[in-house]
C-alpha positions in Angstrom: -55.9 -193.9 -19.0 -54.1 -190.7 -17.9 -51.6 -191.2 -20.5 -53.8 -190.2 -23.4 -54.0 -186.7 -22.1 -50.6 -185.5 -23.2 -49.5 -181.9 -23.1 -47.5 -182.1 -26.2 -48.9 -180.7 -29.3 -49.4 -182.5 -32.7 -47.7 -181.4 -35.8 -49.2 -182.5 -38.9 -51.9 -184.7 -39.9 -52.9 -188.3 -39.1 -55.3 -190.9 -40.3 -58.4 -191.5 -38.0 -60.6 -194.9 -38.8 -63.8 -194.3 -36.6 -65.8 -197.5 -35.8 -69.8 -196.8 -34.5 -71.4 -199.7 -32.5 -74.8 -199.0 -31.3 -78.3 -201.0 -30.2 -76.1 -204.0 -28.6 -78.2 -205.5 -26.0 -77.2 -205.6 -22.3 -77.2 -209.4 -22.1 -74.3 -209.4 -24.4 -72.3 -207.3 -22.2 -73.2 -208.6 -18.5 -70.1 -210.9 -18.6 -67.7 -207.8 -18.7 -67.2 -206.7 -14.9 -65.7 -203.7 -13.5 -62.8 -203.9 -10.8 -63.4 -200.3 -9.9 -67.1 -200.7 -9.5 -67.3 -203.6 -7.1 -66.7 -206.1 -9.5 -70.3 -205.5 -11.0 -71.2 -205.9 -14.6 -70.5 -203.0 -17.0 -74.3 -202.8 -17.4 -74.8 -201.7 -14.0 -72.2 -198.8 -14.1 -72.4 -195.2 -15.3 -70.9 -193.9 -18.8 -67.8 -192.3 -17.0 -66.4 -195.6 -15.1 -63.1 -196.4 -16.9 -62.8 -199.9 -17.7 -59.3 -201.9 -18.2 -58.6 -203.4 -21.8 -58.3 -206.9 -20.5 -62.0 -206.4 -19.3 -63.5 -206.8 -22.5 -61.6 -210.1 -23.2 -63.7 -213.5 -22.7 -61.5 -215.9 -20.1 
């Protein structure tokens, strides 16, 4: 995740699309586990835990 915090300044404008997803039941997310949290389900983690992109894909 460190690569997203760059020191370079952006010049100009760029488009941004926001997607807001809310009110998802925990039962829909329990299949996602976090390697950096003892492989516990994401529903047992704190808001600040990093998740790899591959964690969210169904296998």
